[in-house]
C-alpha positions, 0 to 999 in steps of 0.5 A: 586109062579111060573106060569108054561106054555108049549110052542110048535109048530105044525109040521105036525100032531105032537105037540112038546112042552117044559115046562117053569117054570116062568111067563106063563101068557099071559101078560108075556110069551104070549106077548114075544111069540107074539112079538119075536117068531113069525115064525116057525124057531124062535119057533123051535129054542126056543123049541130045547133047551129043558125045560126052567126056564125063557122065554125072548125076545132073545134066549141069555136071556132065561134061559134053564135048560140044556144050562144055568144051566148044568142040564140034557137035556129034549127034547121037548115032543110030542103029537098028540092032542093039548089038550095034552099040557094042563099040566100046567096053560097056554099052547101056540102052534104056529100053522098055522102061529099064536099063539094059547093059552089056560088055563088048568083051562078053556080049550078053545083054541083061537088065541093069540092077543095083547089084550090078553097080557094086 
């Protein structure tokens, strides 16, 4: 069974985010985001490809629905409230130079650290 997540970035007063189908837990997607997508430029590039099936340490190895499967492109979604990204089990937002995360089951945003990724 999939553990879905949303991955996004705060740009000005807007949160832009995409859906990711697999391995949304902090121990997988959280660790990859923290270690490999840790600048606004890298996060913006990641979400510019639209919804994805699998997050990987490199853009080349990520599996995006449009780029890799030829499905219809779904652009990043937007909201003005970080809680608007809590549609999936886990949500990750790159904001003010750090990753924040929360669970839809217990909405409490906190900074993602290496300790959360074990």
